[in-house]
C-alpha positions in Angstrom: 2.7 -33.3 8.3 0.9 -30.5 7.2 -1.5 -29.2 10.0 -5.3 -28.5 8.7 -7.3 -25.6 10.4 -10.2 -27.5 10.1 -11.0 -31.2 9.3 -14.2 -32.4 7.0 -15.7 -33.5 10.4 -15.6 -30.0 11.9 -17.6 -28.9 8.8 -21.3 -28.2 9.2 -22.4 -31.1 6.6 -20.3 -33.8 5.3 -21.7 -32.4 1.9 -19.2 -29.4 1.9 -16.3 -32.1 2.2 -17.8 -33.7 -0.8 -17.8 -30.6 -2.9 -13.9 -30.0 -2.7 -11.6 -31.3 -5.5 -10.8 -34.5 -5.5 -11.7 -34.7 -1.9 -8.6 -32.5 -0.6 -9.3 -31.1 2.7 -9.9 -27.5 3.2 -7.2 -25.3 3.0 -7.7 -22.4 5.1 -6.0 -19.9 7.7 -7.2 -16.8 9.9 -4.0 -14.6 11.6 -2.5 -11.0 11.7 -0.1 -9.6 10.0 1.7 -6.3 11.5 4.7 -4.5 9.7 6.0 -0.9 9.1 5.2 0.2 12.5 5.6 1.8 15.0 7.3 4.9 13.7 6.1 7.3 15.9 4.1 7.4 19.1 0.6 7.3 17.4 1.9 4.1 15.8 2.9 2.6 19.5 -0.7 3.7 20.6 -2.4 1.7 18.0 -0.1 -1.0 18.9 -1.4 -0.9 22.1 -4.7 -0.8 21.4 -4.0 -3.9 18.8 -2.6 -6.0 20.9 -5.2 -7.2 23.3 -7.7 -7.6 20.2 -4.5 -10.0 18.3 -4.8 -12.2 21.9 -8.6 -12.5 21.7 -8.5 -13.8 18.3 -6.1 -16.5 19.5 -4.4 -16.7 15.8 -1.7 -19.4 15.2 0.6 -17.1 14.7 1.4 -13.4 13.7 3.6 -12.5 10.4 5.6 -9.7 11.1 7.0 -8.6 7.4 9.6 -6.0 9.1 10.4 -2.4 9.7 10.1 -2.9 13.1 11.2 0.8 13.6 11.3 4.2 11.6 13.9 4.8 8.9 15.7 7.7 10.7 15.7 6.2 13.9 19.2 5.1 15.0 19.6 1.2 15.0 20.1 -0.5 18.2 17.5 0.6 21.2 14.9 0.2 19.0 15.5 -3.6 18.7 14.4 -4.0 22.7 11.2 -2.5 21.6 10.4 -5.0 19.0 11.3 -7.4 21.7 8.9 -6.2 23.7 6.1 -6.6 21.3 7.2 -10.6 20.6 7.0 -10.7 24.4 3.8 -9.2 24.8 1.8 -11.0 22.2 2.8 -14.6 23.7 2.0 -17.2 23.5 1.0 -16.4 20.1 4.1 -16.8 18.1 5.6 -14.2 16.0 7.6 -15.3 12.6 9.2 -12.2 11.4 11.0 -11.8 8.5 13.6 -8.3 8.8 12.9 -5.0 6.8 15.2 -2.5 5.5 14.3 0.0 8.2 16.2 -2.0 10.8 19.3 -3.1 8.7 19.7 -2.1 5.2 19.1 1.8 6.4 20.9 1.9 9.4 24.0 3.4 7.7 22.0 6.5 7.4 23.0 6.9 11.0 26.5 7.4 12.7 26.9 4.5 15.7 26.4 6.4 19.1 29.7 8.1 20.2 31.4 8.2 16.9 31.8 9.3 13.5 31.6 6.1 11.8 28.1 4.8 9.6 26.4 1.2 11.2 27.4 -1.4 9.4 24.8 -3.0 7.4 26.1 -6.4 7.6 27.0 -6.1 11.2 23.4 -5.3 12.0 21.5 -8.1 9.9 24.2 -10.2 12.4 22.9 -8.7 15.3 19.0 -9.3 14.2 20.5 -13.1 13.6 21.6 -13.7 16.9 18.9 -12.0 18.6 15.6 -12.6 17.0 16.4 -15.8 14.7 18.5 -17.8 17.2 15.9 -20.0 17.9 13.0 -21.2 16.2 9.8 -19.0 16.2 7.7 -21.8 16.2 8.2 -24.8 18.6 4.9 -26.9 18.0 5.9 -30.0 15.7 3.0 -29.9 13.6 4.3 -26.8 11.8 7.1 -28.7 10.8 9.0 -25.4 11.1 12.4 -25.3 9.6 15.1 -22.6 9.1 17.5 -22.2 6.5 21.2 -22.9 7.1 23.2 -19.9 7.3 20.4 -17.5 6.4 18.3 -18.3 9.5 15.9 -15.4 8.7 14.2 -17.4 6.0 12.1 -20.2 7.6 9.6 -22.7 6.4 6.6 -24.0 8.1 3.1 -26.0 7.4 -0.4 -24.7 8.5 -3.7 -25.1 7.3 -3.2 -27.2 4.4 -0.5 -24.8 2.9 3.4 -24.5 3.2 4.3 -20.7 4.4 8.1 -19.7 3.5 9.5 -16.3 4.8 12.2 -14.5 2.5 14.9 -12.2 3.7 13.8 -9.6 0.6 14.0 -5.7 1.7 13.9 -2.1 0.5 16.2 -0.1 -0.7 16.8 -2.2 -3.6 17.1 -5.3 -1.5 20.2 -3.9 0.3 21.9 -3.1 -2.9 22.1 1.1 -2.7 23.6 3.4 -0.4 25.8 1.1 1.2 27.8 3.4 3.2 29.0 1.8 6.3 30.3 -1.5 4.4 33.2 -2.2 2.2 31.4 -2.5 -1.2 33.1 -5.4 -2.5 32.4 -7.0 1.0 28.7 -6.1 0.7 28.3 -6.9 -3.1 29.6 -10.5 -2.3 27.1 -10.6 0.6 24.4 -9.6 -1.6 24.8 -12.2 -4.0 25.0 -15.2 -1.3 21.8 -13.6 -0.1 20.1 -14.0 -3.6 21.3 -17.3 -4.2 19.9 -18.7 -1.0 16.6 -16.8 -1.4 16.3 -18.4 -5.0 17.6 -21.7 -3.5 14.7 -21.5 -0.7 12.1 -20.4 -2.5 12.7 -23.2 -5.0 12.5 -25.6 -2.4 9.0 -24.3 -0.8 7.1 -24.8 -3.8 9.0 -28.1 -4.5 8.0 -29.4 -0.7 4.8 -28.0 -1.7 4.3 -30.2 -4.6 5.8 -33.3 -2.6 3.2 -32.8 0.1 0.5 -31.9 -2.2 -0.3 -28.6 -0.1 -2.9 -26.8 -1.6 -1.5 -23.3 -1.6 2.4 -21.4 -0.8 2.3 -18.4 1.1 5.4 -16.0 0.8 6.1 -13.6 3.3 8.6 -10.5 2.7 9.3 -7.3 3.7 9.7 -5.7 0.1 7.1 -4.5 -2.5 8.8 -6.0 -5.6 7.3 -3.8 -8.1 6.8 -0.3 -6.5 10.1 -0.1 -5.0 12.3 -0.4 -8.0 13.5 2.4 -10.1 11.6 2.0 -13.7 14.4 2.6 -15.6 16.2 -0.3 -13.7 13.2 -2.5 -13.8 14.0 -5.9 -15.1 18.0 -5.6 -15.0 19.8 -8.2 -13.0 22.2 -7.0 -10.5 25.2 -9.1 -10.5 27.8 -8.0 -8.3 26.8 -4.7 -8.1 25.8 -2.0 -4.8 26.7 1.6 -4.5 27.6 4.0 -2.3 25.5 7.4 -1.3 23.1 6.5 -4.5 21.4 4.1 -5.9 22.6 1.0 -8.6 20.9 1.0 -12.1 19.9 -2.2 -11.2 17.0 -4.6 -9.8 17.8 -5.6 -6.8 14.5 -8.2 -6.8 14.6 -9.3 -10.4 15.3 -12.8 -10.0 12.8 -13.6 -7.5 10.2 -11.7 -9.4 11.4 -13.1 -12.6 11.0 -16.8 -11.3 7.7 -16.6 -9.3 5.7 -16.5 -12.5 6.9 -20.1 -13.9 7.1 -21.4 -10.2 3.4 -20.4 -9.4 2.2 -21.9 -12.9 4.1 -25.2 -12.4 2.5 -25.4 -9.2 -1.2 -24.7 -10.4 -2.6 -23.7 -7.2 -2.9 -20.4 -5.4 -0.3 -18.7 -4.3 -0.2 -15.9 -1.6 2.8 -12.9 -1.7 2.1 -11.1 1.8 4.3 -8.2 2.2 5.1 -4.6 3.7 7.6 -1.6 2.5 5.3 0.9 0.8 2.0 2.4 2.1 -1.1 1.2 0.2 -3.0 -1.0 2.0 -4.4 -3.3 -1.0 -5.3 -6.9 -1.4 -5.5 -7.9 -4.7 -4.8 -10.3 -8.1 -1.0 -9.8 -8.3 1.3 -8.5 -11.2 2.2 -12.1 -11.8 -0.3 -14.2 -13.8 -2.4 -17.1 -12.5 -3.7 -17.7 -9.2 -1.2 -15.3 -7.5 -2.9 -13.1 -4.8 -0.8 -10.1 -3.0 -1.3 -8.5 0.5 0.3 -5.3 0.9 -0.6 -5.2 4.6 -1.4 -2.0 6.8 1.5 0.0 7.9 4.3 2.6 6.7 2.2 5.5 7.7 3.6 9.0 6.2 1.8 12.3 5.5 1.4 13.8 1.9 2.4 17.6 2.0 -1.2 18.6 2.1 -1.6 16.9 5.8 -3.3 13.8 4.2 -2.6 10.4 5.6 -1.0 8.1 3.0 -1.5 4.1 4.1 -3.6 2.8 7.1 -2.4 3.1 10.6 -3.2 -0.5 11.7 -2.4 -4.1 12.0 -3.8 -6.6 9.2 -6.4 -9.3 10.1 -6.1 -11.7 7.1 -8.7 -14.7 6.2 -7.0 -17.2 3.4 -9.1 -19.4 2.4 -8.4 -21.7 -0.6 -11.7 -22.8 -1.4 -13.5 -19.8 -1.4 -14.9 -17.5 -4.4 -12.9 -14.5 -2.7 -9.5 -16.9 -1.4 -7.9 -13.7 0.2 -9.3 -11.4 2.6 -8.5 -8.9 4.6 -9.1 -5.9 7.1 -7.6 -3.0 9.1 -8.0 -4.8 13.2 -8.5 -1.8 15.0 -10.1 0.8 12.3 -12.2 -1.9 9.9 -10.8 -0.1 7.2 -10.9 -2.4 3.6 -7.7 -2.9 1.7 -7.8 -0.2 -1.1 -11.1 1.6 -0.2 -10.8 4.2 2.1 -7.3 5.4 2.1 -6.2 8.1 -0.8 -4.8 6.5 -4.3 -2.5 9.2 -5.2 0.5 8.5 -7.4 2.7 9.7 -4.7 0.9 7.5 -2.0 3.4 4.6 -2.7 
């Protein structure tokens, strides 16, 4: 069943319940999002400050939108660091959607002690066996389930909403710069992931409609708009992948194309939470209708001038479907408000 954050009886007055449409229970959630960190010692220091603050809030869960390491780090050892973060946040469950830095970008480096590039597909298998072999949430009230064959895709229910993760990552959703795997094998795997994601997202909206959920929340790593080559935007990939270059297609097209229709048919708010790019923003999405988007804090880098792009922080988030502003967010350690104090240069993305 759907677990509601607050019941009408918990509200200050019964009149507040009466004001809700069709007598529906309120749909609210307060939680924390981590992503695109740590890349360096400064990020690690921020997390050391953030962890006790997160635990003081006592959110029902923490969402991690991937990139648990820097894109230039050798993969493998940083997995231990992420495992320690998950352990440090206990008993708060961490619901994790992997990022490109910890699997699709691993083949930027050789396997230590060899001259062989990392296999992206082997890295994904390692992440699956280490971080997705058991459910992230065991409380039966969440009705937490994982997709067969793609266990990093999960779905759960909280606060009158259906929440779903999708393995959608940068590097053109795993289709560019495939240097450690056979290209035909990588193409087949990319197609399988894409089909699984399409099916999982369709299922999330079907479940939300059947259970009369008041919103759908989608969690992924990729920024499906900013990260696409404008020349390739809207061109399906089919079975295309590329070696030491970019393939001229849009690896995010199927999900980005289907989302507006799913949201319109659902007819209620949809929230898209991701990382992947620097701008810390909460806004009405590119998709029409009641679609709201959060590009969470993280992914800090510096312009040649020394000016910092993005916000070094984790994100404290509130969703309240009945509020005039249904999506609110703030940097937990900095107090940064999305889109207000960071640089907005074209190259800060």
